[in-house]
N, C-alpha and C positions, 0 to 999 in steps of 0.2 A: 262140326255144331257138336258146345260145348252140354253134355250131357249131366244132368245135377239130379238131385233129388231131395226132399226132407228127409227127416231121420227123428227117430225116439231118441233125445238127447240124454246123455245120463249125465247130472250136474249137482253141484253143493245147494242145498235150499238157502234162501234168502238169508244172511247174517252170519253166511259161513264162505261165502266166496274167498273173502281176502286171506283166511287160515288156510283154505287147500288151495290155492293157486300159485304155481309157482315158475320158476323162468326155464325156457325150454333145456334138455338135459345134457346138450352138446354146449351149454356157453358156459358152462362152468364146471368145476372138478369136483370128486366125491367128496374131497375136505369141506369144500366150499360150500354145498350142499347140506354138509353133516352142521357146518355150523349157522349156517338157514334156518334148518328145521330143529334146532335145537329148543328143548322144551314144547312143541307144536307136534301132536301125534295126528292130528287132522294134514300136515304137508303133503303134497302131492310128491316129494321127493320120496318119501316113502313105496312109491310105487314105481315112478319112473330113474330115482338111482336107489333102489334098494339096499345097495353096498354100506349104505348110511346106517342099516341096522345090526350090520358086523365088525367083528373089532377092524380096528386101524389096519389099512392094508390088503385087507381083502380083495381078491381078484373079482371085480365086478362081472364076468362074462364067464363064471361056473352056473353051475345047474342049481346050487340052492340058492344063489341071488337072486336069477328067473322065477324061480319056484317063491321065495319071498315077494316078488312082486304080484302075483297071481293071490297070494294068500293076503297081503294089504288090500290089494283093489276087491277081493271080497269081505274082506272084515272093513272097508269103507263105505259099502252097501249094506251092510250088515248093523252098523251103527249111525246109518241115515245121514251119515257128512254128502255121500253120493248118491243122489235118489233118480229115478229114472220118469220122465216125463211119459204124459199117457196119451201123447198125439202126434205123428209125425210134423216138423215144424222146421222152419230154418230159424236162424239168428243173426241179430246185428251186432258185431263186436266193434265200439269205437275205440280208439288210444288217441289220447291228448300226450305231446309231448311239445315245449316250450313253446304253447299257446295255438299252435297247429294241430287239428283232429284230422284222423283217418279214420273212416267207416267203410268196414268191411262185412261181407253176407257171410256167414258158417254155415256152407253147405253137404253134400255127400258129391263127391266128384267120382266121376267112372274108371274104374280100373280100366277098361279097353281105351276109354281116350289116352290115359299115358301110354299103353301099347303102342297103339297107333301112332303117336306121336300129335295127336290134337294137345294132349298137354306137354307142353315145351319147354326145353330145359336148357340152361349156357352153363354148367357145370358139368364134370366128369365126378362119378361116384365110385368110390374104392366099397370092394366088394368084404372086406372085414368090417367096416362101417354098417353095409346094407346087410350082411346077415346078423350082426347084433339088433340092430332092429328089427328085423325079421322076425330074432324068437322074440323079441319081447311082444309083436304082434300075435304071433300063433299062440303061445303061451297064454295072454289075458284075453284070446279072440276078440281083439277090441283094439281100436284107435285111440290110445290114450290121448296120447299130444296129437295137435290139427298139423296141416303145413300149410304154408305162407301162399298164396296165389295172387298174381294181379290178371285184370283184365282190360281191353280198349274202352274206355269210360263209356258210358251208355246214357243218354240224358234221362229214358224213362225210366231206366235204371234207379238213377241216384235221386228221381223225384218219389220212387214210393220209398226208399229207405229214408228220402227228409222229412215224410210223414209219418215213419214209423218213428223215428228218434224224437217225435214231438210230444209221446207220451214217456211217463216216467221209466227210466230203465230198470231192469230187474236187480243188476249188480250196478255201483259206481262209488269206485275207490281208487284211493291212490299208494300204489304202491312204496317200496323202501327206497327207489330210485327215483320217487318224484313223478314218474308216470302216472296219468290216469288212466283207468279201462274203463268202460261203460257197456251193457249190454241188454239186448232188449231181446223179445220171445215174438217169433212172426209165427201166429197163429191161425191167422185168418184165411180162409180157404180161398177166395179169390186172390190175393196176396202170393200165395204162394204157388197158385200155377201160372199168377203172371210172373214171377220170379223165375221159376222154370219155364216160362215160354220164351220169354226175354234171352236167357242163360242158351237155349236150344238157337238161337240166330246169332251168336258169337260164336265165329269160327275158330278160334284158339284160348286157350289160357295157358299161364305163363308161370313155372314154380320161380319167384322173388326168393325165397329162403325156403331150405328143408331139403334139398336133393335128395340126400339120404333117408328120411323121412318117407318120401313120397313113392321111391324106387320100394323100400320094404313094402310099404303099404299096400303097393300094387302087385308085387311078387306075391306077397301069400294071398292075395284075392284069386289070381291067378291059380297060384296051389289049391286053393279050396274046392276051385271050378273044374281042375282037371282032375281031382281024386272023388268028385261027386258026380255017381254016374246016372243019380237025375239033375242034372246041373238044367238048371232053364235061363238062366241071366238076371233073373231078377232078383235073387238072394241077395241079403245085406251085406254078403262079403265082396259083391261087384263092384263095393263104394268103398270108400274111404274119407276121412273128416281133411277138410280144407278151409280156411279164409280166404275169400277172394275180396280184393284191393282195385277199384280204379286204377288204372294207371296214371291219372295225372295225379293223386292223393298223394302217392308213396316219394319218397327221397331217399337217395342209396348215398352212403355217407364216405368219408374217403378210408381208403386202407391205404397202410404207410407199412414202413419195412425199416429193419435195423437190421445192422450187419457188426460183426464182432471186430473185424478186422478191415484193413487196406491192401491185402493180396501182397503185404512187401512194402507199398510204398509207403513214401510220408505222406502226410495230408498237402502238402507244396505239390508233390509231383500227381495224387490222385489229382487237386484243381488243374492239374497242366494237362492231363490226361482227359479228363471234362470237355477242353475246351476245343476240341477237336469237333465232338456235335454239339456241343451245347454253348450258348452265351451265358457266361457267371459273370454273375454281380454280387459282390459282398455287400450285405444288408447287413452286418454287425452283429451285437448281441440282442434286438429284440426277435422274437417270435416272428417269419415271414410266413404267410400264407401261400398257397398257388394262386394263382391270379385268372387262370383260364387252362386250357386243354393245351397240352403241350409244353406248361410252365410247372415247374418241380420247386419244391422246396428241400433245401440240402442243410445237413446240421454238423459242422464236424471242427472240432478243437476251437467250443467254446463261440463260433461264427456260425449266423443263417447265411446262406446263399440262394439267389436264384438262377434256376439253370431254365434256359429256353431252348426247346429242341431248335436246331436249324435247317431250314425248308429241303426238303433233299432226304432227312433222316427218318421220316416216318412220310404212311401211305393213308392219306385222308379217304380214299376211296374202298379202303379193304376195311371191313367192319370190327377185323382183328386189329388188321395193320395200325388203324387210327386209335387205338385205347394205348392209353398211357400206362399201364401194366405191360403191353408191349414194349415201347418207347423202352420206356426205364430196363426192363429184362434185356433186353437184347444190348443197348449200347452203355447200361453201366454194370447192372448184376452179372452178365454174362462177359463181355467185352474187356470191360477193368476190373474186376472184381473176381471174376472165374467160379461166380455161381452159375453151375448148367441147368442143375434141379431145383425150383423153388419148393419141390413136396417133401424133399428127400437131404436137403442140403441143410447140417446142422448150427452153419454161420448164419443164418439170417431166419429172423423173428417177426410176426406182424402184429400190427397194432391197430385195435379198430379204429375209426374217427371219433365214437364218443369218446376217448380218452383225451383227445385233444392233443396238438401237438407240444403241451408242455410235458407229458408221459416220454417221448422220443427225446425232449432235449434231459428228461431226468436221466434214461437208460443210458445215453451216452455220457453226460457227464461224472455217472457214479463209477464209469470206467467199465462197465459191461458189455458196454456195443462201442464201438469205435465210430459210427454215420448213422447217419439217420436221414431218410427221405421221404416226404411225402409229397402224396400225389393228388389232383384234382382229380374229383367224384364222377361215377360215372356216372351218364345218366340213364333213366329208364327209357329213353328212344333208342340209345345203345346196347344195352341188355336185348328189347325186344328185335332191334335189327340183325343182332346175332342171334338168338333163338329162330329167328326167322329164316335165316342162311344156312342153317343147320349147323353154325359149330359153335365150338363150344372155349370159352372166356379161359385165360390163363388161370394160375390159382390165386387165391386170395383176393379177387378183384372187388367184389362189390361185399360191403356192409349196410345191413339194412337196421334202422332203430324205429321205433320203439319195436323189441321184440313180442311176440306173441306171450300172453302166461297162457300156463297148460292147466287143465284143471278147471275152466270155465265150463266147457263141455266135453264130452266124452261120446263116443261113437262105436258101439256093441257090435259085431258081427254076423249075429243069430238074431 
């Protein structure tokens, strides 16, 4: 059962939210953060990517950089750019992209639920990335950035949220990328109790995005519990910041691949090799999008191709085998192009669906890459099936948009 609780959020006063709010730390480089924060002392990047306050090229994983995050977090509070609410509350955080709005509840999720598996994951995490975020949580004694969860839609919960969002939002702005962000405070005692009770009847929560942040938050909470001789289980560090969306409202975008070379083959030889496992159709120079599961889009030598996996080359009864990332990794990247490990091979790169297939074409036409492969997006059902089965998705499978903006609310661990 999903244990959640309200909390006294630390957040910008109304009117400062757009200056403070930033993209998640892991979707942009230090240099991009430096550019986005230029001229804005209130940008959360000064806390989440504090290397921007140091000379170019400074290693972001050094102690002075972590210390700068603490100094800036304290400064933001002293200057009143971040203030703590006086009452334990929930929050509704909605995002609008291309006319579609998804409504999330901002809660504190349970460290124990993560450790026990009641919060389910679908990706592996890397220890170095975990440790970096653990350091950030430890040293600030706070979850500065939220994680992104999904839950099986509940009509009663949706009705509560629908009632809340009829009120004037606390924050309402359109970010530079054109996505709108809306935010409401939920401090009514009955609504708080109802939300808590409904979540208690939801068996599992699912990590949609932010596996490293989730692991880091939970592991720091477990550390603090272990090191506290008077630990009771009710301390604030037993919980971490999450935004929970109903699964029916979420959309996973395609996550595509570009490869530097054809493994010593000509494009004609490459296409002939593909024909053993795929029906290959030349679609000409107009961009071709995958039409369904097991249909792929390939761009090579100024032409787009449709690749349809032949029957028998995939296993629709296996939650991993049915995935197009599995099919393409096995039959194209490994079998033909010799790419064995998507995590470490330098010949391959990945392009999130938000950039569109034109980005794939540009990278091949420039000569930087030899071939591009576009995949049909994974569904939320596939993600949940994999998490429920205890399996792990292959690397670079899911791309969620819009991303959560950090800085709209922060959770302190004491």
